[in-house]
C-alpha positions as CSV (number, residue, x, y, z in Angstrom):
1,M,-24.6,30.8,-22.1
2,A,-24.0,30.1,-25.8
3,K,-25.6,32.5,-28.1
4,F,-28.4,30.9,-30.2
5,N,-28.0,31.6,-33.9
6,A,-29.0,30.3,-37.3
7,K,-26.0,28.0,-37.4
8,N,-27.1,26.3,-34.2
9,L,-30.6,25.9,-35.7
10,V,-29.2,24.1,-38.7
11,V,-27.3,21.7,-36.5
12,I,-30.4,20.9,-34.5
13,I,-32.5,20.3,-37.6
14,I,-29.8,18.0,-39.1
15,F,-29.6,16.1,-35.8
16,G,-33.4,15.7,-35.7
17,I,-33.5,14.3,-39.3
18,L,-30.8,11.8,-38.5
19,L,-32.6,10.8,-35.3
20,I,-35.9,10.3,-37.2
21,G,-34.1,8.3,-39.9
22,T,-32.5,6.1,-37.3
23,V,-35.8,5.4,-35.6
24,A,-37.4,4.6,-39.0
25,I,-34.7,2.1,-39.8
26,V,-35.1,0.4,-36.4
27,N,-38.8,0.2,-36.9
28,A,-38.4,-1.1,-40.4
29,Q,-36.1,-3.8,-39.2
30,Q,-37.8,-4.7,-35.9
31,A,-36.8,-7.7,-33.7
32,L,-38.4,-11.0,-34.5
33,P,-40.6,-11.8,-31.5
34,R,-40.3,-15.1,-29.8
35,G,-42.6,-17.5,-31.6
36,G,-45.1,-19.9,-30.2
37,D,-44.3,-23.5,-29.4
38,S,-46.9,-25.0,-31.8
39,F,-49.1,-24.1,-34.8
40,G,-52.0,-23.3,-32.6
41,A,-49.9,-20.9,-30.6
42,A,-48.2,-19.3,-33.6
43,V,-47.4,-15.6,-33.2
44,E,-48.8,-13.4,-36.0
45,I,-46.4,-11.2,-37.9
46,Q,-47.0,-8.8,-40.8
47,S,-45.1,-7.9,-43.9
48,G,-41.7,-6.3,-43.0
49,S,-38.1,-7.0,-42.0
50,Y,-37.3,-8.9,-38.7
51,I,-34.0,-9.7,-37.1
52,T,-33.6,-12.5,-34.6
53,D,-32.3,-11.0,-31.4
54,H,-32.0,-14.2,-29.4
55,D,-30.4,-17.6,-29.7
56,I,-32.8,-20.6,-30.3
57,S,-31.9,-23.8,-28.6
58,R,-31.1,-26.9,-30.7
59,K,-34.2,-28.9,-31.8
60,T,-36.4,-26.1,-30.7
61,L,-39.0,-24.6,-33.1
62,E,-40.7,-21.2,-32.9
63,Y,-43.9,-20.9,-34.9
64,F,-45.2,-17.8,-36.7
65,K,-48.4,-17.1,-38.7
66,L,-47.7,-15.1,-41.8
67,P,-49.8,-12.4,-43.5
68,I,-52.9,-13.5,-45.4
69,V,-52.1,-14.2,-49.1
70,K,-54.8,-13.7,-51.8
71,A,-55.2,-15.7,-55.0
72,G,-52.9,-14.4,-57.6
73,Q,-50.4,-13.0,-55.1
74,M,-46.9,-14.4,-54.4
75,L,-45.6,-14.9,-50.8
76,I,-41.9,-14.0,-50.6
77,V,-39.7,-14.9,-47.6
78,K,-36.0,-13.9,-47.7
79,A,-33.6,-15.1,-45.1
80,T,-30.1,-13.5,-44.7
81,N,-27.4,-14.4,-42.1
82,L,-26.0,-11.0,-41.2
83,P,-22.2,-10.7,-41.0
84,T,-22.1,-10.6,-37.2
85,G,-18.6,-12.1,-36.8
86,V,-19.9,-15.6,-35.7
87,D,-20.6,-18.6,-37.8
88,I,-24.4,-18.2,-38.0
89,V,-26.7,-21.2,-38.7
90,S,-30.3,-20.4,-39.5
91,M,-33.2,-22.7,-40.4
92,A,-36.8,-21.7,-41.4
93,V,-39.6,-23.8,-42.9
94,L,-42.8,-22.7,-44.6
95,Y,-46.1,-24.6,-44.2
96,D,-49.6,-24.3,-45.8
97,E,-52.8,-24.0,-43.8
98,D,-52.9,-27.8,-43.5
99,R,-49.5,-27.5,-41.8
100,A,-47.7,-29.4,-44.6
101,M,-44.2,-28.3,-45.6
102,L,-44.2,-26.6,-49.0
103,V,-40.9,-28.2,-50.1
104,P,-38.8,-31.0,-48.6
105,S,-36.3,-30.0,-46.0
106,Y,-33.4,-31.1,-48.2
107,D,-34.4,-28.6,-50.9
108,N,-35.2,-25.7,-48.6
109,P,-33.6,-22.4,-49.6
110,L,-34.1,-21.0,-46.1
111,D,-31.7,-23.4,-44.5
112,L,-28.5,-21.2,-44.3
113,Y,-25.0,-22.1,-43.0
114,G,-22.5,-19.3,-42.6
115,A,-22.5,-15.5,-42.2
116,G,-23.6,-13.5,-45.2
117,E,-25.6,-16.4,-46.8
118,T,-29.0,-15.5,-48.3
119,G,-32.0,-17.6,-49.5
120,I,-35.3,-16.7,-51.0
121,Y,-38.6,-18.6,-51.1
122,N,-41.3,-17.6,-53.6
123,W,-44.8,-19.2,-53.6
124,L,-47.6,-18.2,-56.1
125,L,-51.2,-19.1,-55.3
126,N,-54.0,-20.1,-57.7
127,S,-57.7,-19.1,-57.5
128,S,-59.1,-22.3,-56.0
129,Q,-59.5,-20.2,-52.8
130,D,-59.9,-16.5,-52.3
131,S,-57.2,-16.3,-49.7
132,Y,-54.6,-18.5,-47.9
133,V,-52.9,-18.9,-44.5
134,Y,-49.3,-19.8,-44.2
135,Y,-47.0,-20.6,-41.3
136,M,-43.2,-20.3,-40.7
137,S,-41.1,-22.1,-38.1
138,V,-37.6,-20.9,-37.1
139,G,-35.1,-23.2,-35.5
140,G,-34.7,-27.0,-35.3
141,G,-31.8,-29.1,-36.4
142,V,-28.9,-30.4,-34.5
143,N,-27.2,-27.0,-33.9
144,F,-28.5,-24.1,-31.9
145,I,-29.6,-21.1,-34.0
146,A,-27.6,-18.0,-33.4
147,E,-29.1,-14.5,-33.3
148,G,-28.4,-12.3,-36.3
149,T,-30.6,-13.7,-39.1
150,K,-32.8,-11.2,-40.9
151,Y,-36.2,-12.3,-42.4
152,D,-37.8,-10.1,-45.1
153,I,-41.5,-11.1,-45.5
154,S,-43.5,-9.5,-48.3
155,I,-46.5,-10.2,-50.7
156,E,-46.3,-9.3,-54.4
157,N,-49.2,-9.1,-56.8
158,K,-48.9,-11.5,-59.8
159,F,-52.3,-10.9,-61.3
160,D,-53.0,-12.0,-64.8
161,A,-53.9,-10.2,-68.0
162,G,-54.1,-6.7,-66.6
163,S,-56.8,-7.7,-64.1
164,Q,-56.8,-7.7,-60.3
165,A,-57.2,-11.5,-60.1
166,D,-55.7,-14.8,-61.0
167,A,-56.8,-16.4,-64.3
168,P,-58.7,-19.5,-63.0
169,D,-57.4,-23.0,-63.6
170,T,-60.7,-24.6,-64.5
171,F,-62.9,-24.5,-67.7
172,D,-66.0,-23.2,-66.0
173,K,-64.3,-20.1,-64.4
174,A,-62.2,-19.1,-67.4
175,M,-61.3,-15.4,-67.6
176,N,-62.9,-13.4,-70.5
177,I,-60.3,-11.8,-72.7
178,S,-60.3,-9.7,-75.8
179,P,-57.7,-9.5,-78.6
180,G,-54.6,-7.8,-77.3
181,E,-51.3,-8.4,-75.5
182,Y,-51.2,-9.2,-71.8
183,K,-48.7,-10.1,-69.1
184,S,-49.5,-13.0,-66.8
185,Y,-47.8,-15.5,-64.4
186,L,-47.7,-19.2,-63.6
187,S,-46.0,-20.8,-60.7
188,G,-44.2,-23.9,-62.1
189,E,-42.8,-25.7,-59.0
190,A,-43.0,-22.5,-56.9
191,G,-46.7,-22.7,-56.0
192,T,-50.1,-23.9,-57.0
193,D,-50.9,-21.7,-60.0
194,T,-49.9,-24.1,-62.8
195,K,-52.8,-23.3,-65.3
196,D,-54.5,-20.2,-66.6
197,F,-57.8,-20.5,-68.5
198,Y,-59.0,-17.7,-70.8
199,K,-62.2,-17.5,-72.9
200,T,-62.8,-15.4,-76.0
201,A,-65.6,-15.3,-78.6
202,V,-64.7,-16.2,-82.2
203,Q,-67.0,-15.5,-85.2
204,K,-67.7,-17.9,-88.1
205,G,-64.9,-17.6,-90.7
206,E,-62.4,-16.1,-88.2
207,T,-58.9,-17.5,-87.4
208,L,-57.8,-17.2,-83.8
209,N,-54.1,-16.8,-83.2
210,V,-52.6,-17.4,-79.8
211,K,-49.0,-16.6,-79.0
212,V,-47.3,-17.2,-75.6
213,T,-43.8,-15.7,-75.0
214,P,-42.2,-16.8,-71.7
215,E,-39.7,-14.5,-69.9
216,G,-37.1,-17.1,-69.3
217,E,-36.5,-20.8,-69.6
218,A,-40.0,-22.2,-69.0
219,I,-41.2,-25.0,-71.1
220,M,-44.8,-24.0,-71.6
221,R,-47.9,-25.5,-73.3
222,V,-50.9,-23.8,-75.0
223,A,-54.1,-25.7,-75.7
224,V,-57.3,-24.5,-77.4
225,Y,-60.7,-26.0,-76.8
226,D,-64.2,-25.6,-78.2
227,N,-67.2,-24.7,-76.0
228,N,-67.8,-28.4,-75.4
229,R,-64.3,-28.5,-73.8
230,Q,-63.0,-30.8,-76.5
231,V,-59.4,-30.0,-77.5
232,L,-59.0,-28.5,-80.9
233,K,-55.2,-28.1,-81.0
234,D,-52.5,-28.6,-78.4
235,E,-49.0,-27.1,-78.7
236,Y,-45.9,-27.8,-76.6
237,A,-42.7,-25.8,-76.4
238,P,-39.9,-27.8,-78.1
239,N,-37.3,-26.4,-75.8
240,P,-36.9,-24.1,-72.7
241,G,-37.9,-20.6,-73.4
242,A,-39.5,-21.3,-76.8
243,I,-42.3,-19.1,-78.0
244,I,-45.5,-21.1,-78.7
245,T,-48.1,-20.3,-81.3
246,N,-51.5,-22.0,-81.7
247,S,-53.9,-21.0,-84.5
248,I,-57.3,-22.3,-85.5
249,A,-59.9,-21.3,-88.1
250,R,-63.5,-21.6,-87.1
251,T,-66.7,-22.4,-89.1
252,K,-69.1,-21.7,-86.3
253,T,-69.6,-18.7,-84.0
254,G,-69.0,-19.3,-80.3
255,D,-66.6,-19.2,-77.4
256,V,-63.2,-20.7,-77.5
257,L,-61.2,-21.7,-74.4
258,I,-57.5,-21.2,-74.1
259,A,-55.3,-22.9,-71.5
260,V,-51.7,-21.8,-70.8
261,V,-49.9,-24.4,-68.7
262,C,-46.7,-24.5,-66.7
263,E,-46.6,-27.4,-64.3
264,E,-43.8,-28.8,-62.2
265,W,-41.7,-30.0,-65.1
266,C,-42.0,-26.6,-66.8
267,S,-40.1,-24.3,-64.4
268,E,-38.5,-24.4,-61.0
269,S,-39.5,-20.8,-60.3
270,V,-42.4,-18.5,-61.1
271,A,-42.8,-18.0,-64.9
272,A,-43.9,-14.7,-66.3
273,Y,-45.2,-14.8,-69.9
274,T,-46.8,-12.5,-72.5
275,L,-50.1,-13.6,-74.0
276,S,-51.0,-12.3,-77.4
277,I,-54.5,-12.8,-78.9
278,T,-55.3,-11.8,-82.5
279,K,-58.2,-12.7,-84.9
280,E,-58.2,-12.7,-88.7
281,A,-61.2,-12.8,-91.0
282,G,-61.6,-15.7,-93.5
283,A,-58.1,-17.2,-93.3
284,G,-56.9,-20.8,-93.1
285,A,-58.7,-24.2,-92.9
286,P,-61.3,-24.8,-90.2
287,I,-60.4,-26.9,-87.2
288,G,-63.0,-28.1,-84.7
289,G,-64.3,-31.6,-84.5
290,E,-68.0,-32.6,-84.5
291,E,-69.5,-29.2,-83.9
292,E,-68.1,-27.8,-87.2
293,E,-70.4,-27.3,-90.2
294,V,-68.2,-29.2,-92.8
295,L,-69.2,-29.7,-96.4
296,P,-68.3,-32.9,-98.2
297,G,-64.8,-32.6,-99.6
298,G,-63.9,-29.8,-97.2
299,S,-61.9,-30.1,-94.0
300,T,-62.9,-33.8,-93.4
301,G,-60.4,-35.1,-96.0
302,W,-63.0,-37.2,-97.8
303,P,-62.1,-37.8,-101.5
304,I,-65.0,-36.7,-103.6
305,G,-65.3,-36.5,-107.4
306,G,-61.9,-35.0,-108.5
307,G,-60.1,-36.2,-105.3
308,L,-60.4,-33.1,-103.2
309,T,-58.7,-33.4,-99.8
310,Q,-58.4,-31.4,-96.5
311,G,-58.0,-27.7,-96.9
312,E,-59.4,-27.3,-100.5
313,G,-63.0,-26.8,-99.5
314,L,-66.1,-26.6,-101.7
315,T,-69.0,-24.2,-102.2
316,E,-72.5,-25.5,-101.6
317,K,-73.2,-25.6,-105.3
318,E,-69.9,-27.3,-106.1
319,A,-70.5,-29.9,-103.4
320,E,-74.0,-30.6,-104.9
321,E,-72.6,-31.1,-108.4
322,A,-69.8,-33.3,-107.0
323,A,-72.3,-35.4,-105.2
324,K,-74.4,-35.8,-108.3
325,G,-71.3,-36.9,-110.3
326,F,-70.4,-39.3,-107.5
327,F,-73.9,-41.0,-107.5
328,K,-73.8,-41.2,-111.4
329,V,-70.5,-43.1,-111.1
330,V,-72.0,-45.4,-108.5
331,I,-75.1,-46.1,-110.5
332,M,-73.2,-46.9,-113.7
333,A,-70.9,-49.1,-111.7
334,W,-73.6,-51.6,-110.7
335,L,-76.3,-50.9,-113.5
336,L,-74.1,-51.8,-116.5
337,P,-73.1,-55.3,-115.3
338,L,-76.8,-55.9,-114.5
339,I,-77.9,-55.0,-118.0
340,L,-75.1,-57.2,-119.6
341,G,-76.1,-60.0,-117.4
342,L,-79.8,-59.8,-118.4
343,I,-78.8,-59.7,-122.1
344,S,-76.7,-62.8,-121.7
345,L,-79.5,-64.6,-119.9
346,V,-82.0,-63.8,-122.7
347,V,-79.5,-65.1,-125.3
348,V,-79.0,-68.4,-123.4
349,I,-82.8,-68.8,-123.1
350,I,-83.3,-68.3,-126.9
351,V,-80.5,-70.8,-127.7
352,I,-82.1,-73.4,-125.4
353,V,-85.5,-72.9,-126.9
354,V,-84.2,-73.3,-130.5
355,L,-82.3,-76.5,-129.6
356,V,-85.4,-78.0,-128.0
357,R,-87.6,-77.3,-131.0
358,K,-85.0,-78.9,-133.4
359,K,-84.8,-82.0,-131.3
360,K,-88.6,-82.4,-131.4
361,K,-88.6,-82.3,-135.2
């Protein structure tokens, strides 16, 4: 019988570690179960890695129900044809809870032909619902699907502005935000989260500065609205990846709404951006529409007295003096011709009277 010593103990420990590691890898990359034959019979799977261990007959679909995705989270499905030595064909399609395909089949990154091919599908959700259900089908097409495709399914948080939520895409649910710098996300074509609405309070005399810096080639838009939801200023990126700034000066205290937009034309993939909010006291000309308290000759652009135009502004006393001068000019403009006309009429009457008396004599 072999003598048990420390060296044998070390070998046993190493073997145990390797065995545990192998079991963990097998568990991490478990076999993809056989799916159901319809949406109603879809087999539930959780986040993780799955490898198909069976062939799927041509034109056959196996359905799976994916993990629940919350608003502000991104569903990620990655398909990889492993190098098994055969020409693997794999096809997978993602569907929303209404069982509609997320993208057309001709543009589906999860349709793979050939060993070693990889495709990734990202889908970012907005806050119109608290959570969402998605489905995946594997198979279909004119060829059978060979075993050996790996599916990595995961969910990644893409919450906005340091919160644990998605910035809403409607005015009435806008996210309150303070001056600072924040990282946020929009989906572009890769999801339903195409707008982020924020709300911040601005004091009378302050200038609000908004800057959006995209992390990539997104063509973004930044609009600022008053608390009546009327647009004050709308700025578009002139080219992909451009930094956008939008500044307004306020003459009335109240909330201002900020919309950061990245719709389908903006980006093919999820767009990360940095939002910067700053405020300055008493700088710039006021912008704001009907709600603003504008003095004559101020930001309205009306020419008063000395021809003041937009941006020059007047104090209340200066505006009063200018108004008085304006009315003096108007009065003189119509009073002087009236006086001259009356004088002329009196002269004519006197001449007529003199002529009449001479004629009588």
